[in-house]
C-alpha positions as CSV (number, residue, x, y, z in Angstrom):
1,X,0.0,0.0,0.0
2,X,1.3,3.4,-0.9
3,X,0.7,6.8,0.7
4,X,1.8,10.3,0.3
5,X,1.8,13.7,2.0
6,X,2.6,17.2,1.1
7,X,4.9,19.6,3.1
8,X,3.6,23.0,2.3
9,X,6.5,25.0,3.7
10,X,9.0,23.2,1.6
11,X,6.6,22.7,-1.4
12,X,7.6,19.0,-1.3
13,X,5.6,15.9,-2.2
14,X,6.7,12.6,-0.4
15,X,5.6,9.2,-1.6
16,X,6.2,6.1,0.6
17,X,5.4,2.5,1.0
18,X,3.2,2.3,4.1
19,X,3.8,-1.4,4.6
20,X,7.6,-1.3,4.7
21,X,8.0,2.3,5.8
22,X,10.3,3.1,2.8
23,X,10.4,6.5,1.2
24,X,10.1,5.8,-2.5
25,X,10.1,9.3,-4.1
26,X,10.5,12.9,-3.0
27,X,9.5,15.5,-5.5
28,X,10.3,19.2,-5.3
29,X,7.7,20.4,-7.8
30,X,8.3,24.1,-7.9
31,X,9.7,25.5,-11.1
32,X,12.3,27.4,-9.0
33,X,13.5,24.2,-7.2
34,X,13.0,21.2,-9.5
35,X,14.5,18.3,-7.6
36,X,13.5,14.7,-7.4
37,X,15.0,12.2,-4.9
38,X,14.6,8.5,-5.1
39,X,15.3,6.4,-1.9
40,X,15.7,2.7,-1.6
41,X,18.2,-0.1,-1.7
42,X,21.0,0.7,-4.1
43,X,19.8,4.2,-4.9
44,X,22.0,7.2,-4.4
45,X,20.5,10.0,-2.3
46,X,21.0,13.1,-4.4
47,X,20.2,15.8,-1.8
48,X,18.3,16.4,1.3
49,X,19.6,13.2,2.9
50,X,18.6,14.1,6.4
51,X,15.2,15.2,5.3
52,X,14.6,12.1,3.3
53,X,15.4,9.9,6.3
54,X,13.1,11.9,8.5
55,X,10.4,11.5,5.8
56,X,10.9,7.8,5.9
57,X,10.1,7.8,9.6
58,X,7.0,9.8,9.0
59,X,5.9,7.4,6.3
60,X,6.2,4.5,8.7
61,X,3.5,6.2,10.8
62,X,1.3,7.1,8.0
63,X,-2.4,6.2,8.4
64,X,-4.1,3.9,6.0
65,X,-6.7,6.6,5.7
66,X,-4.2,8.6,3.7
67,X,-3.6,5.8,1.3
68,X,-4.6,6.1,-2.4
69,X,-4.1,4.3,-5.6
70,X,-0.5,3.6,-6.3
71,X,0.7,6.7,-8.1
72,X,3.6,4.6,-9.7
73,X,1.3,2.1,-11.2
74,X,1.6,2.1,-15.0
75,X,-1.4,3.5,-17.0
76,X,-2.6,0.7,-19.3
77,X,-1.3,1.2,-22.8
78,X,-4.8,1.1,-24.2
79,X,-6.1,3.8,-21.9
80,X,-7.7,6.8,-23.6
81,X,-5.3,9.1,-21.7
82,X,-2.4,8.3,-24.2
83,X,-4.4,9.5,-27.1
84,X,-5.4,12.7,-25.2
85,X,-1.8,13.5,-24.1
86,X,-0.5,12.8,-27.6
87,X,-3.0,15.3,-29.1
88,X,-2.1,17.9,-26.5
89,X,1.6,17.3,-27.1
90,X,1.0,17.8,-30.9
91,X,-0.8,21.0,-30.2
92,X,2.0,22.3,-28.0
93,X,0.0,22.3,-24.9
94,X,1.7,19.5,-23.1
95,X,5.4,19.5,-22.6
96,X,6.1,15.9,-21.6
97,X,8.7,15.2,-18.9
98,X,9.7,18.8,-18.4
99,X,12.7,18.5,-20.7
100,X,10.6,19.3,-23.8
101,X,10.3,15.6,-24.7
102,X,7.3,13.4,-24.9
103,X,8.0,9.7,-25.0
104,X,4.7,8.5,-26.3
105,X,6.0,5.0,-27.0
106,X,6.7,4.3,-23.3
107,X,4.2,3.4,-20.6
108,X,3.6,6.2,-18.0
109,X,2.8,6.0,-14.4
110,X,-0.2,7.9,-13.1
111,X,2.2,10.2,-11.3
112,X,4.0,11.0,-14.5
113,X,0.7,11.7,-16.2
114,X,-0.3,14.0,-13.4
115,X,3.0,15.9,-13.6
116,X,2.5,16.7,-17.3
117,X,-1.2,17.7,-16.8
118,X,-0.2,20.0,-13.9
119,X,2.3,21.8,-16.1
120,X,-0.3,22.2,-18.9
121,X,-2.9,23.5,-16.4
122,X,-0.6,26.4,-15.6
123,X,-0.8,27.7,-19.1
124,X,-3.1,30.5,-20.4
125,X,-5.1,31.1,-23.5
126,X,-5.5,27.4,-24.3
127,X,-7.9,26.7,-27.3
128,X,-11.3,25.5,-26.2
129,X,-10.9,22.0,-27.8
130,X,-7.6,21.5,-26.0
131,X,-9.0,22.9,-22.7
132,X,-11.9,20.4,-22.8
133,X,-9.4,17.6,-23.3
134,X,-7.2,18.9,-20.5
135,X,-10.1,19.2,-18.2
136,X,-11.1,15.5,-18.8
137,X,-7.5,14.4,-18.0
138,X,-7.6,16.5,-14.9
139,X,-10.8,14.8,-13.8
140,X,-9.2,11.4,-14.4
141,X,-6.1,12.2,-12.4
142,X,-7.5,14.5,-9.9
143,X,-6.3,12.5,-6.9
144,X,-2.7,12.6,-8.2
145,X,-3.0,16.3,-8.9
146,X,-4.3,17.0,-5.4
147,X,-1.3,15.0,-4.1
148,X,0.9,17.3,-6.1
149,X,-0.6,20.3,-4.5
150,X,-2.3,21.4,-7.8
151,X,-5.4,23.5,-7.2
152,X,-8.4,21.6,-8.8
153,X,-11.2,23.6,-7.1
154,X,-12.3,25.0,-10.5
155,X,-12.1,21.6,-12.2
156,X,-15.8,20.9,-12.1
157,X,-16.7,24.4,-13.3
158,X,-14.3,24.2,-16.2
159,X,-14.9,20.6,-17.2
160,X,-17.8,21.7,-19.4
161,X,-17.6,25.0,-21.2
162,X,-21.3,25.0,-22.2
163,X,-23.7,26.6,-19.7
164,X,-27.5,26.3,-19.9
165,X,-30.2,28.6,-18.6
166,X,-33.8,29.5,-19.5
167,X,-37.3,29.6,-18.2
168,X,-40.7,28.0,-18.3
169,X,-43.4,30.6,-19.1
170,X,-47.1,30.0,-18.3
171,X,-49.8,32.4,-19.6
172,X,-53.5,32.7,-19.1
173,X,-55.1,35.6,-21.1
174,X,-58.6,36.8,-21.8
175,X,-59.3,39.4,-24.4
176,X,-62.5,41.3,-25.5
177,X,-62.6,43.4,-28.6
178,X,-65.8,45.4,-29.3
179,X,-66.8,47.3,-32.4
180,X,-69.3,50.0,-31.4
181,X,-70.3,50.6,-35.1
182,X,-71.6,47.1,-35.6
183,X,-72.1,46.0,-32.0
184,X,-70.0,42.9,-32.7
185,X,-67.8,41.6,-29.9
186,X,-65.0,39.1,-30.1
187,X,-63.7,37.2,-27.1
188,X,-60.6,35.1,-27.1
189,X,-58.7,33.0,-24.5
190,X,-55.0,32.1,-24.6
191,X,-53.7,29.4,-22.4
192,X,-50.1,28.6,-23.4
193,X,-46.8,27.4,-22.1
194,X,-43.4,28.4,-23.4
195,X,-40.1,26.7,-22.7
196,X,-37.1,28.7,-23.5
197,X,-33.6,27.0,-23.4
198,X,-30.5,29.1,-23.8
199,X,-27.0,27.6,-24.2
200,X,-23.7,29.5,-24.1
201,X,-20.6,27.7,-25.2
202,X,-17.3,29.5,-24.4
203,X,-14.9,29.3,-27.3
204,X,-12.1,31.5,-25.8
205,X,-11.9,34.6,-23.7
206,X,-13.4,36.8,-26.5
207,X,-15.9,34.5,-28.2
208,X,-18.8,32.3,-27.3
209,X,-21.6,30.6,-29.2
210,X,-25.2,31.2,-28.1
211,X,-28.3,29.3,-29.0
212,X,-31.9,29.8,-27.9
213,X,-34.6,27.2,-28.5
214,X,-38.3,27.9,-28.0
215,X,-41.0,25.4,-27.5
216,X,-44.6,26.6,-27.4
217,X,-47.6,24.5,-26.3
218,X,-51.2,25.5,-26.6
219,X,-52.7,24.2,-23.4
220,X,-56.3,24.6,-24.7
221,X,-55.8,21.8,-27.2
222,X,-55.9,18.2,-26.4
223,X,-54.2,16.9,-29.5
224,X,-50.5,16.6,-29.7
225,X,-50.1,16.6,-33.5
226,X,-50.7,20.3,-34.0
227,X,-50.1,21.6,-30.5
228,X,-46.3,21.9,-30.4
229,X,-44.2,24.5,-32.0
230,X,-40.4,24.2,-31.8
231,X,-37.9,26.6,-33.4
232,X,-34.5,28.3,-32.9
233,X,-35.0,31.9,-31.9
234,X,-31.2,32.5,-31.8
235,X,-28.1,30.9,-33.1
236,X,-25.1,33.3,-33.1
237,X,-21.5,34.0,-32.3
238,X,-20.9,36.6,-29.6
239,X,-17.6,38.4,-29.5
240,X,-16.3,41.1,-27.1
241,X,-13.0,43.1,-27.4
242,X,-12.9,45.8,-24.7
243,X,-15.7,48.3,-25.5
244,X,-16.5,46.5,-28.8
245,X,-19.2,43.9,-28.9
246,X,-20.7,42.0,-31.8
247,X,-23.3,39.3,-32.5
248,X,-23.2,37.4,-35.8
249,X,-25.9,34.9,-37.0
250,X,-29.5,34.6,-36.1
251,X,-30.3,36.9,-33.2
252,X,-33.4,37.3,-31.1
253,X,-33.3,41.1,-31.5
254,X,-34.8,43.7,-29.1
255,X,-34.8,47.3,-30.2
256,X,-33.0,49.5,-27.5
257,X,-36.4,50.7,-26.2
258,X,-37.0,47.3,-24.7
259,X,-39.0,46.1,-27.8
260,X,-41.4,49.0,-28.3
261,X,-40.4,49.2,-31.9
262,X,-39.2,45.6,-32.5
263,X,-38.8,42.2,-30.9
264,X,-38.1,39.7,-33.7
265,X,-35.3,37.3,-34.8
266,X,-33.0,38.8,-37.4
267,X,-30.3,37.1,-39.5
268,X,-27.2,39.2,-39.8
269,X,-24.9,41.2,-37.5
270,X,-25.0,43.7,-34.6
271,X,-22.0,45.8,-33.7
272,X,-21.8,47.9,-30.5
273,X,-19.0,50.3,-29.7
274,X,-18.1,53.5,-27.9
275,X,-17.3,54.5,-24.4
276,X,-19.8,57.0,-23.0
277,X,-21.9,57.3,-26.2
278,X,-22.7,53.7,-27.1
279,X,-23.6,53.1,-30.7
280,X,-25.2,49.9,-32.1
281,X,-25.3,49.3,-35.8
282,X,-27.4,46.4,-37.2
283,X,-27.6,45.0,-40.7
284,X,-29.8,41.9,-41.3
285,X,-32.6,40.1,-43.1
286,X,-35.9,39.8,-41.2
287,X,-38.8,37.4,-41.7
288,X,-41.8,39.0,-40.0
289,X,-45.5,38.1,-40.6
290,X,-46.8,40.9,-38.4
291,X,-46.2,43.6,-41.1
292,X,-49.0,44.4,-43.5
293,X,-49.1,42.1,-46.6
294,X,-46.1,40.1,-45.3
295,X,-46.9,36.4,-45.1
296,X,-45.0,34.0,-42.9
297,X,-41.7,33.1,-44.5
298,X,-41.3,36.4,-46.5
299,X,-38.4,38.5,-45.6
300,X,-36.9,42.0,-46.1
301,X,-33.7,44.0,-45.5
302,X,-33.3,45.7,-42.2
303,X,-30.9,48.2,-40.9
304,X,-30.6,50.2,-37.6
305,X,-28.5,52.7,-35.9
306,X,-29.1,53.1,-32.1
307,X,-27.5,55.6,-29.7
308,X,-27.4,55.5,-25.9
309,X,-26.0,58.3,-23.8
310,X,-25.8,58.6,-20.0
311,X,-26.8,62.3,-19.4
312,X,-26.4,61.8,-15.6
313,X,-26.3,59.1,-13.0
314,X,-30.1,59.1,-13.0
315,X,-30.9,59.6,-16.7
316,X,-30.1,57.9,-19.9
317,X,-31.0,59.3,-23.3
318,X,-31.7,57.3,-26.5
319,X,-32.1,57.9,-30.2
320,X,-32.6,55.4,-33.0
321,X,-33.1,55.1,-36.8
322,X,-34.6,52.0,-38.3
323,X,-35.0,51.2,-42.0
324,X,-36.9,48.5,-43.9
325,X,-36.3,47.8,-47.5
326,X,-38.3,45.7,-50.0
327,X,-40.3,46.3,-53.2
328,X,-43.5,45.2,-51.6
329,X,-43.3,48.1,-49.1
330,X,-44.2,50.6,-51.8
331,X,-47.8,49.5,-51.7
332,X,-48.1,48.5,-48.1
333,X,-46.1,51.2,-46.3
334,X,-45.9,54.0,-48.8
335,X,-42.2,53.5,-49.7
336,X,-39.8,50.8,-50.7
337,X,-37.6,51.9,-47.9
338,X,-39.8,53.2,-45.0
339,X,-38.0,54.5,-41.9
340,X,-38.8,54.8,-38.2
341,X,-37.2,57.3,-35.9
342,X,-37.3,57.3,-32.1
343,X,-36.2,59.5,-29.2
344,X,-36.4,58.5,-25.6
345,X,-35.2,58.6,-22.1
346,X,-35.2,56.6,-18.9
347,X,-34.8,58.4,-15.6
348,X,-34.9,57.6,-11.9
349,X,-37.0,60.6,-10.7
350,X,-37.2,59.5,-7.0
351,X,-36.2,56.6,-4.8
352,X,-37.8,53.4,-6.3
353,X,-39.5,55.5,-9.0
354,X,-38.4,55.2,-12.7
355,X,-40.0,57.2,-15.6
356,X,-39.5,56.1,-19.2
357,X,-40.7,57.9,-22.4
358,X,-40.4,57.4,-26.1
359,X,-41.4,59.3,-29.2
360,X,-41.8,57.3,-32.4
361,X,-42.1,58.7,-36.0
362,X,-42.8,56.8,-39.2
363,X,-41.6,58.3,-42.5
364,X,-44.5,57.1,-44.7
365,X,-48.2,56.3,-44.5
366,X,-51.0,54.9,-46.7
367,X,-54.7,55.5,-47.0
368,X,-55.4,52.6,-44.8
369,X,-52.9,53.7,-42.1
370,X,-52.8,57.5,-41.8
371,X,-51.2,57.8,-38.4
372,X,-47.4,58.2,-38.3
373,X,-46.6,59.4,-34.8
374,X,-46.5,57.2,-31.7
375,X,-45.9,57.6,-28.0
376,X,-44.9,55.3,-25.2
377,X,-44.5,56.1,-21.5
378,X,-44.1,54.0,-18.3
379,X,-43.9,54.7,-14.6
380,X,-42.4,52.0,-12.4
381,X,-42.4,51.7,-8.7
382,X,-39.8,49.5,-7.1
383,X,-38.1,46.6,-8.8
384,X,-38.4,42.9,-8.1
385,X,-35.3,40.7,-7.5
386,X,-35.4,37.0,-8.5
387,X,-33.2,35.9,-5.7
388,X,-35.3,37.7,-3.0
389,X,-38.7,36.2,-2.4
390,X,-41.4,38.6,-1.3
391,X,-40.1,41.5,-3.5
392,X,-42.7,43.2,-5.7
393,X,-43.2,46.1,-8.1
394,X,-46.1,48.1,-9.7
395,X,-46.3,49.9,-13.0
396,X,-48.5,51.9,-15.3
397,X,-48.0,52.3,-19.1
398,X,-49.4,54.5,-21.8
399,X,-48.9,53.3,-25.4
400,X,-50.1,54.9,-28.6
401,X,-48.4,52.7,-31.3
402,X,-49.7,53.2,-34.9
403,X,-49.0,50.3,-37.2
404,X,-46.2,52.0,-39.1
405,X,-44.3,53.2,-36.0
406,X,-43.4,49.6,-35.1
407,X,-41.9,46.5,-36.9
408,X,-43.0,43.7,-34.5
409,X,-43.2,45.2,-31.0
410,X,-42.8,43.0,-28.0
411,X,-46.2,43.7,-26.4
412,X,-48.6,42.6,-29.2
413,X,-51.8,44.1,-27.8
414,X,-50.3,47.6,-28.1
415,X,-50.1,47.4,-31.9
416,X,-52.3,49.9,-33.7
417,X,-54.0,50.8,-30.3
418,X,-53.7,53.6,-27.8
419,X,-54.5,53.0,-24.2
420,X,-53.3,52.3,-20.6
421,X,-52.0,49.2,-18.9
422,X,-51.5,48.7,-15.2
423,X,-49.8,45.7,-13.6
424,X,-47.4,44.3,-11.1
425,X,-44.7,41.7,-10.4
426,X,-44.2,39.5,-7.4
427,X,-41.5,37.0,-6.4
428,X,-43.3,34.1,-4.5
429,X,-40.1,32.0,-4.4
430,X,-36.6,32.3,-5.6
431,X,-36.3,32.4,-9.4
432,X,-40.1,32.5,-9.8
433,X,-41.8,35.7,-11.1
434,X,-45.6,36.2,-11.2
435,X,-47.0,39.0,-13.4
436,X,-50.6,40.3,-13.5
437,X,-51.8,43.0,-16.0
438,X,-54.9,44.8,-17.2
439,X,-55.1,46.8,-20.5
440,X,-57.8,49.0,-22.0
441,X,-57.3,50.8,-25.3
442,X,-58.9,52.1,-28.5
443,X,-57.9,51.4,-32.1
444,X,-55.6,54.2,-33.4
445,X,-57.5,54.5,-36.8
446,X,-61.0,53.9,-35.4
447,X,-61.7,54.8,-31.8
448,X,-65.0,53.0,-31.9
449,X,-63.1,49.7,-31.7
450,X,-62.1,49.0,-28.1
451,X,-60.0,46.3,-26.4
452,X,-60.0,44.9,-22.9
453,X,-57.3,42.4,-21.8
454,X,-56.5,40.6,-18.6
455,X,-53.4,38.5,-18.4
456,X,-51.8,36.4,-15.7
457,X,-48.4,34.8,-16.2
458,X,-45.6,33.0,-14.3
459,X,-42.0,32.6,-15.4
460,X,-39.8,30.0,-13.7
461,X,-36.2,30.7,-14.3
462,X,-33.2,28.3,-14.1
């Protein structure tokens, strides 16, 4: 049976045979004092003779509880570790025996494997593929690494570079639309569940790959063949270099106003830069069935320039320009390249009280949609915190959002209506958020058409 112990003040690892009380190996593992001493019959003691003899006495008293797998046992030649270290050596990550050589044709002990892994773990800027391989090796030889004094506290965290998060979203909604001209009323009920799964895979210190998958279930239906809807909302590369940030691919895009103008997936790129004045430029293709005459699957060119400026500690100012381009817009929106302009602010006007306002302007109109100016305002009292059960908040909003001042806004019942919404949030338990809202509004083009809406929803985050 073999045992080992580590002498911190000397940075020395001692291995010994607990049955016979022999010191087998003393390893001075620091780079500044690389010295290994073998003890035993017929073996010359290089240095630290007195210390080695004392260590032998300590080994004789070592407890079986300290015993571990024999660190000098050869790793079987068919073990996957050999392929892993060969690959790492070929990539220049693993340096073999410390002399720059890697003797891949020779059997290695578990201790020798651990030594090479320890040296590689000290390196920085290791490519993601090699880091994954190194983490797997560290997990395999974690006992030997611990005996060497190598810190492996972050091993579990680094073993998998992909992290998952998301939420389950449950909604119950009742809506009543009434036309006072005809006396006709339309009532609808929505009972749905959304499951949103987000993965983030770290490529290196600057880049990661992000995917977002949505699954939607209509809980009012009892058939499974047409109930489920599954799609990728996002699939993009995310890069950060100092103050510069970019997203490339399919992005679940929110306009900077929180989705008042747009919340819709786009396929293209976003580029954000600047220190105090933050600028975001977007160029993409968009498929959006919410625009007039656009059917599902049709797409158009989209560009945006968004500015954000902190006027003070309490107030941020915003400005944005959005452009759509397609031949079909000549008939449906008055121009092949209709534009939307916005100006806004968000300000903490008192303790726990935040005021938000936006002005929206469309460049073109048609006979069917004559309104080209929109407004949005919100007053929020307090903020909820997901990790603090019992926290709550209240809000009221006013929205006047003509059809042409939005692209596909986040709150669908605001589209082409003007009215008020009141609501509140509550955290009943950690990572669970409840939301209740009531909305009343009139159609922007015809105020005789009114809408009442009550919605309750719960989001469970993980």
